[in-house]
C-alpha positions as CSV (number, residue, x, y, z in Angstrom):
1,X,97.3,98.2,-91.7
2,X,99.9,100.9,-92.9
3,X,99.4,104.7,-92.1
4,X,98.5,105.3,-95.9
5,X,95.4,102.8,-95.6
6,X,94.8,103.7,-92.2
7,X,94.0,107.2,-93.3
8,X,91.7,105.9,-96.2
9,X,89.9,103.7,-94.3
10,X,89.0,106.3,-91.4
11,X,88.2,109.0,-94.0
12,X,85.4,106.9,-95.7
13,X,84.2,105.9,-92.2
14,X,83.7,109.3,-90.9
15,X,82.5,110.8,-94.8
16,X,79.6,107.8,-94.4
17,X,79.4,108.6,-90.6
18,X,78.3,112.5,-91.6
19,X,76.4,111.9,-94.3
20,X,74.6,110.0,-92.5
21,X,74.2,112.0,-90.0
22,X,73.5,115.1,-92.3
23,X,70.6,113.2,-94.0
24,X,69.0,112.4,-90.5
25,X,69.4,116.3,-89.4
26,X,67.7,117.2,-92.1
27,X,64.8,114.6,-91.5
28,X,65.0,116.2,-87.6
29,X,64.3,120.2,-88.7
30,X,60.9,119.8,-88.3
31,X,61.2,119.1,-84.4
32,X,64.2,122.0,-84.2
33,X,61.1,124.2,-85.5
34,X,59.6,123.7,-81.8
35,X,59.4,127.4,-80.2
36,X,62.3,128.3,-77.5
37,X,64.2,124.5,-77.8
38,X,65.2,124.3,-81.4
39,X,68.8,126.0,-80.6
40,X,69.5,123.9,-77.8
41,X,68.2,120.6,-79.9
42,X,70.3,121.4,-82.4
43,X,73.2,121.6,-80.3
44,X,72.2,118.1,-78.5
45,X,72.2,116.8,-81.7
46,X,75.4,117.3,-82.9
47,X,76.9,116.7,-79.4
48,X,75.7,113.1,-79.7
49,X,77.0,112.9,-83.4
50,X,80.9,114.2,-82.2
51,X,80.8,112.7,-78.8
52,X,81.9,108.8,-80.2
53,X,84.4,109.8,-82.4
54,X,85.9,112.5,-79.9
55,X,85.8,109.8,-76.7
56,X,87.6,107.3,-78.7
57,X,90.1,109.7,-79.9
58,X,90.7,111.0,-76.4
59,X,90.5,107.4,-74.3
60,X,93.7,107.0,-76.4
61,X,95.7,109.6,-75.1
62,X,94.0,110.2,-71.9
63,X,91.5,107.5,-70.9
64,X,89.3,109.1,-67.5
65,X,85.7,109.9,-67.0
66,X,85.9,112.4,-69.9
67,X,86.4,110.0,-72.6
68,X,84.3,107.5,-70.7
69,X,81.3,109.8,-70.9
70,X,81.4,110.7,-74.4
71,X,81.8,107.2,-75.4
72,X,78.8,105.7,-73.4
73,X,76.5,108.8,-75.2
74,X,78.2,108.0,-78.3
75,X,77.5,105.0,-78.5
76,X,74.0,104.9,-77.5
77,X,73.5,107.4,-80.7
78,X,75.1,104.7,-82.7
79,X,72.7,102.4,-82.2
80,X,69.7,105.4,-82.7
81,X,71.6,106.7,-85.7
82,X,71.3,103.2,-87.7
83,X,67.4,102.9,-87.0
84,X,66.5,106.7,-87.5
85,X,68.4,106.0,-90.7
86,X,66.5,103.3,-91.7
87,X,63.3,104.9,-90.7
88,X,63.6,107.9,-92.4
89,X,64.6,106.5,-95.2
90,X,61.3,104.1,-95.1
91,X,59.5,107.2,-94.5
92,X,60.5,109.1,-97.5
93,X,59.9,105.9,-99.3
94,X,56.2,106.0,-98.4
95,X,55.6,109.8,-99.0
96,X,57.1,109.3,-102.5
97,X,54.8,106.3,-103.2
98,X,51.7,108.5,-101.5
99,X,52.7,111.3,-104.0
100,X,52.1,108.9,-106.7
101,X,48.9,107.5,-105.9
102,X,47.2,110.2,-103.2
103,X,46.6,107.5,-100.8
104,X,46.3,110.2,-97.6
105,X,46.4,113.8,-97.1
106,X,48.2,112.9,-93.8
107,X,51.7,112.4,-95.5
108,X,51.8,115.9,-97.1
109,X,54.0,117.3,-95.5
110,X,54.5,120.4,-97.7
111,X,50.8,121.9,-96.7
112,X,50.7,120.2,-93.0
113,X,54.0,121.1,-90.8
114,X,52.4,119.4,-87.8
115,X,52.2,116.2,-89.6
116,X,55.7,116.2,-90.3
117,X,56.9,117.4,-86.7
118,X,54.6,114.0,-85.6
119,X,55.9,111.9,-87.9
120,X,59.9,112.9,-86.6
121,X,58.9,112.7,-83.2
122,X,57.6,109.5,-83.8
123,X,60.1,108.3,-85.3
124,X,62.2,109.2,-82.3
125,X,60.3,107.2,-80.2
126,X,59.9,103.9,-81.8
127,X,63.8,104.3,-82.4
128,X,63.9,105.0,-78.6
129,X,61.8,101.6,-77.9
130,X,63.6,99.6,-79.9
131,X,66.8,100.7,-78.3
132,X,65.9,100.1,-75.1
133,X,64.4,96.2,-75.9
134,X,67.8,95.8,-77.4
135,X,69.6,97.0,-74.6
136,X,67.4,94.5,-72.4
137,X,68.4,91.7,-75.0
138,X,72.1,92.5,-74.9
139,X,72.4,92.3,-70.9
140,X,70.5,88.7,-71.1
141,X,73.2,86.1,-72.0
142,X,72.0,82.5,-72.3
143,X,73.9,79.5,-72.0
144,X,73.7,77.8,-75.2
145,X,74.5,73.6,-75.5
146,X,75.7,71.3,-77.7
147,X,77.1,67.8,-77.9
148,X,79.3,66.0,-79.8
149,X,81.1,62.5,-80.2
150,X,84.2,61.4,-81.0
151,X,85.8,58.2,-81.5
152,X,89.2,59.4,-80.0
153,X,90.4,59.0,-76.7
154,X,89.9,62.5,-74.4
155,X,91.2,60.9,-71.6
156,X,87.8,60.0,-69.8
157,X,84.3,59.3,-70.9
158,X,83.1,62.8,-71.7
159,X,85.0,66.5,-71.8
160,X,82.8,69.9,-71.1
161,X,84.3,72.7,-72.9
162,X,82.7,76.5,-71.9
163,X,83.4,79.0,-74.8
164,X,83.4,82.6,-75.1
165,X,84.0,84.8,-77.9
166,X,84.1,89.0,-78.2
167,X,83.8,89.9,-74.4
168,X,84.9,93.2,-75.8
169,X,85.9,94.5,-72.4
170,X,86.8,98.1,-72.1
171,X,84.6,101.7,-71.2
172,X,81.2,99.8,-72.5
173,X,81.6,96.2,-71.2
174,X,82.9,96.5,-67.7
175,X,83.8,95.0,-64.3
176,X,80.2,94.2,-63.3
177,X,79.3,92.5,-66.9
178,X,82.9,90.3,-66.4
179,X,81.7,89.5,-63.1
180,X,78.5,88.2,-64.7
181,X,80.1,85.9,-67.1
182,X,83.1,84.3,-64.6
183,X,80.1,83.6,-62.5
184,X,77.8,82.2,-65.4
185,X,80.9,80.0,-66.8
186,X,81.5,78.5,-63.2
187,X,78.4,77.8,-63.1
188,X,78.3,75.3,-65.8
189,X,81.7,73.7,-64.3
190,X,83.7,73.6,-67.1
191,X,87.0,71.1,-67.5
192,X,88.5,73.4,-69.6
193,X,87.4,77.5,-70.5
194,X,88.2,78.6,-74.4
195,X,88.3,82.5,-75.1
196,X,87.7,82.6,-78.8
197,X,89.3,86.1,-79.2
198,X,88.3,90.1,-79.2
199,X,88.5,89.8,-75.6
200,X,89.2,93.8,-75.4
201,X,87.3,96.1,-77.0
202,X,89.7,98.9,-78.0
203,X,92.2,100.6,-75.4
204,X,93.6,98.4,-72.4
205,X,93.2,101.5,-70.3
206,X,90.1,101.1,-68.7
207,X,90.5,97.4,-68.3
208,X,93.6,97.7,-66.3
209,X,92.2,101.3,-64.5
210,X,88.9,99.0,-63.6
211,X,90.8,96.5,-62.1
212,X,89.3,93.6,-64.2
213,X,92.2,91.1,-64.9
214,X,91.7,89.7,-61.2
215,X,88.2,88.4,-62.4
216,X,89.6,86.0,-65.1
217,X,91.5,84.4,-61.7
218,X,88.2,83.3,-60.3
219,X,87.2,81.3,-63.3
220,X,87.3,77.7,-62.1
221,X,87.9,75.0,-64.4
222,X,89.8,71.7,-64.0
223,X,92.2,72.3,-67.0
224,X,92.6,76.2,-67.0
225,X,91.5,79.0,-69.4
226,X,93.2,79.6,-73.1
227,X,93.0,82.2,-75.2
228,X,93.5,83.4,-78.6
229,X,94.2,87.3,-80.1
230,X,90.9,88.6,-82.1
231,X,90.8,91.9,-84.6
232,X,90.3,93.7,-81.9
233,X,93.7,92.9,-79.7
234,X,95.6,94.6,-82.6
235,X,93.7,98.0,-81.9
236,X,95.9,99.8,-79.3
237,X,98.5,98.3,-77.1
238,X,98.8,94.7,-78.4
239,X,101.3,93.3,-76.3
240,X,100.0,94.9,-73.1
241,X,97.0,93.2,-73.6
242,X,98.5,89.7,-74.1
243,X,101.3,90.6,-70.9
244,X,97.8,91.4,-69.2
245,X,96.0,88.5,-69.6
246,X,99.3,86.1,-68.8
247,X,99.4,87.9,-65.5
248,X,95.8,86.9,-64.8
249,X,96.3,83.3,-65.5
250,X,95.0,83.4,-69.0
251,X,97.2,81.0,-71.6
252,X,97.4,83.2,-74.5
253,X,98.1,81.0,-77.5
254,X,99.7,82.2,-80.4
255,X,99.9,80.4,-83.5
256,X,100.7,77.3,-81.2
257,X,99.1,74.4,-79.3
258,X,99.2,72.4,-75.8
259,X,98.6,68.8,-75.0
260,X,96.1,69.3,-72.5
261,X,95.6,66.0,-70.7
262,X,94.7,64.1,-73.8
263,X,93.3,66.4,-75.9
264,X,95.2,69.5,-78.0
265,X,94.2,73.3,-77.9
266,X,95.6,75.0,-80.7
267,X,95.7,78.5,-81.0
268,X,95.7,80.5,-84.4
269,X,97.0,84.2,-84.3
270,X,94.0,86.0,-85.9
271,X,94.3,87.1,-89.4
272,X,94.5,90.8,-88.4
273,X,98.2,89.7,-87.3
274,X,98.8,89.7,-90.9
275,X,98.4,93.4,-90.9
276,X,99.3,94.9,-87.8
277,X,102.6,93.1,-86.9
278,X,103.5,92.6,-90.8
279,X,104.1,89.0,-90.8
280,X,101.7,86.1,-92.6
281,X,100.2,83.8,-89.6
282,X,100.7,80.2,-89.8
283,X,98.2,78.0,-91.8
284,X,96.3,75.4,-89.7
285,X,98.6,72.6,-91.3
286,X,101.3,73.8,-89.8
287,X,99.7,74.1,-86.6
288,X,99.4,70.4,-86.7
289,X,101.8,68.9,-88.6
290,X,103.7,68.0,-85.1
291,X,100.8,67.0,-83.5
292,X,99.4,63.4,-82.9
293,X,96.6,63.0,-85.0
294,X,94.8,60.3,-82.7
295,X,94.5,62.7,-80.0
296,X,91.5,65.2,-80.0
297,X,92.2,68.6,-82.2
298,X,90.6,71.8,-80.9
299,X,91.1,75.1,-82.7
300,X,90.8,78.6,-81.9
301,X,90.6,81.2,-84.6
302,X,88.5,84.3,-84.1
303,X,87.6,85.0,-87.6
304,X,85.6,81.6,-89.4
305,X,86.9,82.4,-92.6
306,X,87.8,78.8,-95.1
307,X,86.3,76.7,-92.7
308,X,87.4,73.9,-95.4
309,X,91.2,74.5,-94.1
310,X,90.3,72.9,-90.6
311,X,88.2,70.3,-92.2
312,X,91.5,69.7,-94.5
313,X,93.9,69.5,-91.8
314,X,92.2,67.1,-89.6
315,X,91.0,69.4,-86.9
316,X,88.0,67.7,-84.6
317,X,86.3,71.3,-83.2
318,X,87.0,74.5,-84.3
319,X,85.7,77.6,-82.4
320,X,85.0,80.8,-83.6
321,X,83.6,84.0,-82.7
322,X,83.6,87.8,-84.5
323,X,80.8,88.1,-86.6
324,X,78.0,88.7,-83.5
325,X,75.3,87.3,-86.1
326,X,75.5,91.1,-87.2
327,X,74.6,92.2,-83.4
328,X,72.0,94.8,-84.5
329,X,69.2,93.8,-87.6
330,X,69.8,93.9,-90.4
331,X,73.7,93.4,-89.9
332,X,72.8,89.7,-90.0
333,X,71.9,89.5,-93.5
334,X,75.5,91.1,-93.9
335,X,77.3,88.6,-92.2
336,X,75.4,86.0,-93.4
337,X,76.6,86.7,-96.6
338,X,80.0,87.6,-95.8
339,X,80.5,84.1,-93.6
340,X,79.6,80.4,-94.5
341,X,78.6,80.3,-90.5
342,X,77.5,83.3,-89.2
343,X,76.3,81.9,-85.9
344,X,76.0,78.3,-84.2
345,X,76.8,75.1,-84.8
346,X,78.0,73.5,-88.0
347,X,79.2,70.0,-89.2
348,X,81.7,69.7,-92.4
349,X,83.1,65.8,-92.9
350,X,84.2,64.9,-89.6
351,X,85.1,68.6,-88.1
352,X,82.5,70.3,-85.9
353,X,82.2,74.1,-85.8
354,X,80.3,76.5,-84.0
355,X,80.4,80.2,-84.1
356,X,79.7,81.9,-81.3
357,X,77.4,85.7,-81.7
358,X,79.7,86.5,-78.4
359,X,79.5,87.6,-75.3
360,X,79.5,91.6,-75.3
361,X,79.0,94.0,-78.0
362,X,80.8,96.6,-80.2
363,X,79.6,100.3,-80.1
364,X,76.3,100.3,-79.1
365,X,75.2,97.7,-76.0
366,X,72.5,97.1,-77.7
367,X,71.5,93.6,-79.8
368,X,68.3,93.3,-82.1
369,X,67.8,89.4,-84.0
370,X,70.4,87.6,-82.0
371,X,71.4,87.5,-78.2
372,X,74.7,87.3,-76.3
373,X,76.2,83.9,-75.3
374,X,78.6,81.5,-73.5
375,X,78.9,78.2,-75.2
376,X,78.8,74.6,-73.4
377,X,80.1,72.0,-75.7
378,X,79.9,67.9,-74.0
379,X,82.7,66.2,-76.1
380,X,81.4,62.4,-75.7
381,X,83.4,59.6,-76.4
């Protein structure tokens, strides 16, 4: 994006963010009326609201303990903010309905402050339980398995691919989580490992300072590890991220392909590059134009837009991520509306597709309505 576009985008996002938090603040005021604690609760509320934007800003200048703490606290609030907003909005609708039909006095908050206070505390308590459950879900990755058949010669009777997307390494997803991922990958005994973008979250400093790169070198496979860029690779020091991966035995494909034994891995530059690098990425047709179409062609394309393009170019398997399947309900309805495939396996013509929900998270380490995953794809001849 150009600087004016970035300013407009950030202005809109921050405006919505503070409007939503102002709404939550107004609905939380009955809790603030608790004697002796009110002023401190107000201070804590606004510190939580401000922690994520301040933490991310600070991380860009001086990544360290302070920025890490603020980002972690702020990410928790991002998750809470969503469900507090939805719960208080639902409560307002219920109260409005009650005012029309006089169903119960318990919702007459004007004459019963203690009812309003109890309702607000209840909303926060339920939200906390939802976030705890969502966090447990987010740290419990599953192994999804798909078998596809091909009439192309793949050099053996089968090819085992382990695909991973959206790791989001950084302050929230750190070395322990990456170690867990590497162990999970190795347990599958893959022939090849494919990373479908968003390996990094935002700033590279927490990854470098945490010494996470060496764990990529511990991935064991017959043919190695290949990766493409996702939109998050362009947030911050883009070239430094690419170099870091290469230094740690990850082959990054940028609008290029490689013949691995008897199959191609084709890596497409993420569509964010059109804005971040001010250049147009290659079409899939351009990427496969000089390839031997009798061999299996596997495409890595982070964002699953325009699926017909892969089919029309003769791609056998496309692997994508990006959507997180919304990550937190009800955003899954948005991703289902935006993308033809929001998650899972799909087939069009002779082209197979898998859109992964991803291994990591953006913002809160919470998943509701889906689970993190790695994908094992058995290609059988």
